[in-house]
LODRENKOL-329452 format. One line per field, with one value per residue (C-alpha): residue number from 1; z, x, y negated. Coordinates in steps of 0.001 Angstrom, whole numbers. Layout:
// residues N
miba [NUM	...]
z [Z	...]
x [X	...]
y [Y	...]
***
This chain:
// residues 336
miba [1	2	3	4	5	6	7	8	9	10	11	12	13	14	15	16	17	18	19	20	21	22	23	24	25	26	27	28	29	30	31	32	33	34	35	36	37	38	39	40	41	42	43	44	45	46	47	48	49	50	51	52	53	54	55	56	57	58	59	60	61	62	63	64	65	66	67	68	69	70	71	72	73	74	75	76	77	78	79	80	81	82	83	84	85	86	87	88	89	90	91	92	93	94	95	96	97	98	99	100	101	102	103	104	105	106	107	108	109	110	111	112	113	114	115	116	117	118	119	120	121	122	123	124	125	126	127	128	129	130	131	132	133	134	135	136	137	138	139	140	141	142	143	144	145	146	147	148	149	150	151	152	153	154	155	156	157	158	159	160	161	162	163	164	165	166	167	168	169	170	171	172	173	174	175	176	177	178	179	180	181	182	183	184	185	186	187	188	189	190	191	192	193	194	195	196	197	198	199	200	201	202	203	204	205	206	207	208	209	210	211	212	213	214	215	216	217	218	219	220	221	222	223	224	225	226	227	228	229	230	231	232	233	234	235	236	237	238	239	240	241	242	243	244	245	246	247	248	249	250	251	252	253	254	255	256	257	258	259	260	261	262	263	264	265	266	267	268	269	270	271	272	273	274	275	276	277	278	279	280	281	282	283	284	285	286	287	288	289	290	291	292	293	294	295	296	297	298	299	300	301	302	303	304	305	306	307	308	309	310	311	312	313	314	315	316	317	318	319	320	321	322	323	324	325	326	327	328	329	330	331	332	333	334	335	336]
z [60130	60874	64180	65799	67011	69407	67856	70219	72713	71037	67848	66698	63315	61762	59933	58867	60991	60729	62590	65564	65766	69205	70882	73134	75811	74049	72298	69311	69806	67056	68647	68747	71200	73268	75857	76188	79716	81560	81285	77496	77521	79725	77055	74382	76476	77281	80994	81325	82388	81504	77856	75053	71717	69391	71457	70470	73463	74677	77757	78102	75332	74156	71083	69742	69861	66449	67003	69787	70410	71127	74328	74576	74494	74622	74448	71017	68037	67803	71546	72811	75300	77263	77888	81376	80755	83693	83080	86129	85981	88342	90175	92370	95907	94938	92334	94792	97312	94789	94078	90448	89962	91978	90138	90402	86691	85587	81912	80876	77585	75944	77578	77396	74996	71971	73050	71677	69352	66502	64619	66613	69770	71576	75284	77618	77799	81561	80752	78427	79939	78157	78103	79385	76840	76174	77017	74007	72947	74123	77598	77740	77162	80550	82367	83206	84915	86644	87883	89364	91285	92477	93654	95576	97262	98229	99580	101576	102849	101994	103520	102732	104396	104804	103593	101157	100277	96791	96067	92346	89677	86707	84807	87718	90297	88240	87902	91667	92337	90683	92117	95617	94996	93840	97186	98896	100246	99884	97635	98325	95552	95796	93014	92201	88841	88955	85601	87040	90117	87891	86172	89509	90674	87618	88610	92051	94252	96720	95732	97606	96216	97059	97993	101280	103013	102101	105575	107177	104676	105304	109085	108735	106542	109044	112341	113055	112700	109266	106492	107377	104066	101941	98440	96851	93047	92115	92164	93959	96938	98854	98432	99655	102740	103472	103662	107231	108323	106311	107539	110718	113648	112979	109293	106116	103478	99997	97753	94065	92496	91285	92014	90162	91378	94109	95408	99151	100884	104580	107148	110724	112819	115863	113811	113082	116699	117739	114911	114387	110715	108048	104943	101933	98330	95456	92210	89111	89948	90496	90065	89702	86021	86579	89105	86898	83988	86232	87273	83638	82703	85660	84737	87872	85707	83470	83111	79621	78311	78787	76557	73291	70547	67833	64898	65826	62831	64008	67092	66147	65891	69004	71154	70015	70889	74291	75002	74396	76107	78631	79538	75960	76796	79927	78427	74954	73346	70019	68012	64922]
x [74074	77376	79129	82398	83905	86812	88437	91412	93287	94108	92322	88974	87309	84081	82287	78954	76822	73313	70691	69653	65941	64406	63483	60520	60444	63070	63140	65234	66700	68058	71086	71455	74340	76677	79113	82737	83484	86480	84882	84854	88492	89380	87961	89926	93099	92644	92099	88547	88733	85057	85193	85555	86584	85147	83108	80655	81085	78991	76752	75741	73153	70264	68156	64667	62398	62627	60842	59084	59653	56916	55021	56158	53355	55308	56724	55480	57801	59888	59883	63115	64657	67777	69154	69948	72953	72910	70835	70145	69132	66188	66926	70009	70019	70986	68217	65698	66456	66358	70083	70169	73205	75108	73603	75672	75054	75235	75251	76247	75246	78442	80476	78665	75960	76448	76315	75659	78622	76381	73313	71040	71033	68559	67780	65160	62071	62494	65918	64389	63321	61396	63163	61215	60219	62855	65878	68191	69788	73161	71866	69898	73087	74272	71461	73756	76562	73987	72252	75590	75599	72041	72948	75968	73856	71249	73902	75395	71951	72827	70627	70131	72656	75390	78941	79899	83564	84007	87416	88134	86884	86738	83460	81745	83058	81763	78357	78344	78849	75589	73606	74848	73755	70334	69999	70520	73936	77235	79825	83532	85605	89235	91636	95334	94810	94141	92327	89833	89361	88596	85884	84483	84296	82276	79723	79345	81733	84197	87547	90574	93900	94294	97965	99630	97834	94302	93458	94492	92417	89339	89710	90090	86975	84952	86154	88249	85393	85941	83368	79968	80029	83034	82458	85508	85457	89118	89668	92968	93543	95400	92481	90123	92278	92394	88601	88769	90780	88726	85285	83746	82977	79552	79903	79500	81973	80783	83258	82382	85824	87080	90414	91889	90943	93299	94147	93581	92488	93335	91321	92451	90668	90147	88237	85458	84394	86056	84367	81453	81761	79685	81483	79419	80117	78113	77993	76546	72849	69563	66158	67925	67316	63907	65399	68447	66177	64146	67335	68384	64949	64823	68045	69892	72485	74564	77671	76641	77312	81016	80873	82755	80863	82423	81039	80373	82397	85458	85536	88756	90683	89078	89776	93401	93795	92115	94400	97419	95936	93176	92729	92008	88354	86223	83786	83474	80185	79816	76792	74845]
y [-99125	-100860	-100296	-101342	-98075	-97544	-94481	-94156	-96329	-99662	-98613	-100036	-99987	-101225	-98444	-97022	-94690	-93336	-95309	-93233	-92492	-93004	-89755	-89184	-91858	-93981	-97341	-98400	-101889	-104121	-105762	-109555	-110012	-107840	-109133	-108104	-106983	-105534	-102103	-102347	-103428	-100437	-98126	-99974	-99762	-96071	-96706	-95363	-91695	-91107	-92216	-89669	-91133	-92240	-94715	-97442	-99730	-102615	-102447	-106109	-106089	-108232	-107572	-106924	-103891	-102188	-98849	-96964	-93283	-90784	-91506	-95132	-97703	-100941	-103515	-104517	-104537	-107711	-108356	-109907	-107481	-106608	-103131	-101843	-99567	-97120	-93987	-91830	-88183	-88685	-85429	-85855	-87259	-90840	-90948	-89532	-92288	-95129	-95405	-94297	-96560	-93939	-90962	-87783	-87176	-90791	-91747	-95262	-96853	-97990	-95213	-91867	-93063	-95380	-98990	-102433	-102956	-101905	-103036	-100708	-98615	-96374	-96390	-94892	-97083	-97795	-99293	-101903	-105237	-107982	-111351	-114374	-116992	-119625	-117456	-117189	-113888	-115211	-116059	-112813	-110809	-112094	-110264	-107341	-109331	-111538	-108372	-107271	-110544	-109967	-106462	-107781	-110467	-107902	-105550	-108432	-109512	-113096	-115773	-119438	-121713	-119099	-119586	-116830	-116346	-114881	-113373	-113498	-115909	-113576	-113064	-111283	-113731	-116648	-114990	-114430	-118133	-119097	-116189	-117079	-120683	-119470	-117690	-121052	-120080	-121945	-120264	-120683	-119148	-118041	-117119	-117319	-119035	-122808	-122623	-120159	-122315	-125292	-123278	-122120	-125726	-126737	-124068	-125599	-123637	-125040	-123553	-122229	-121057	-117362	-117506	-116513	-119399	-118277	-116957	-120247	-122202	-120040	-120344	-124113	-124275	-122208	-123746	-120681	-118199	-116662	-116291	-114822	-112948	-111968	-110579	-108972	-109135	-108692	-104939	-105611	-103266	-105992	-108377	-105658	-105121	-108852	-109051	-107689	-110724	-113198	-112121	-113502	-111240	-109771	-110600	-108576	-107472	-106472	-104644	-105126	-104686	-101322	-99663	-96724	-93275	-92077	-95570	-95930	-99129	-99582	-101524	-102288	-99694	-101900	-104483	-101999	-102322	-105595	-107489	-105106	-105997	-104346	-103063	-101992	-101143	-102583	-100643	-102315	-102809	-101047	-102747	-106111	-106908	-108584	-111001	-111595	-112520	-114819	-116610	-117014	-118354	-120746	-122513	-121412	-119642	-121929	-119765	-118505	-122025	-121226	-118149	-117957	-116138	-114015	-112079	-108455	-107336	-109265	-107035	-105150	-108429	-109937	-106876	-106797	-110484	-110072	-107134	-109383	-112446	-111608	-115276	-116304	-117049	-117251	-114768	-113310	-112281	-110459	-111586	-110552]
***
């Protein structure tokens, strides 16, 4: 089979590999579409400390069932499916308490295990989810980022009618806007880039420029109270620290963005008790793919319409261009 392989930082080739046979409990998937995400770019740029080259990236994957491994009874061959990329060990404490996304021995398809930038991939049967009728392969490939949005909303215990401030209008921030709307809440999106704010507005968010006046704008929008829920999706330590000022007393902060290992984030100690705020992390997703697929099928998620598709085998050129110009597209998807 053909595969787009990251062989070293800033080096990617298209080459031939043997088609992996599904082992016991696994399913072979014929890939239709695979999204390009910041995590894939980190591998390409040499910034992912967990990747060992060569790597077949791609963890936002849709395709069709091509073969069932021993002990797997379904879905039937040809079924349209998506691949949940996080594989837990099932033995450690996080796995035992239902948090396999935080597994101590975590394996990620597209990082530790060959991903979707290829004609085929294998995955454990529980990580394969059937796609509802009417959802195209392109839309289905957005199940993973939409699931991240679902996880963040669950972690933030978002309720209908609440104002939710979303910091960052990158791919995850944009997905969050529509998931927050599907929950019946009111998304307010903040970013430094006017072009991103324009996109956020088209998805139904009120927008605020995230400059030095952001706090004043949020307080004005909330009658001086602050946002009931703040979701941080920038990965910027300063933005994370500002969440304590932006959130209302008694409110919730959800940290989705990632910082580099060793980077500290400071919060004002008095606000832990003065505001009695809740601060939680949100890592990828767990048990969120079914709801993400329902949202895609229901029409609540329109963000995939903004995607730019590229041939899978143009991946080396596309990754090089995205490395030079990250804002080249709102979202790139490689297709077969």
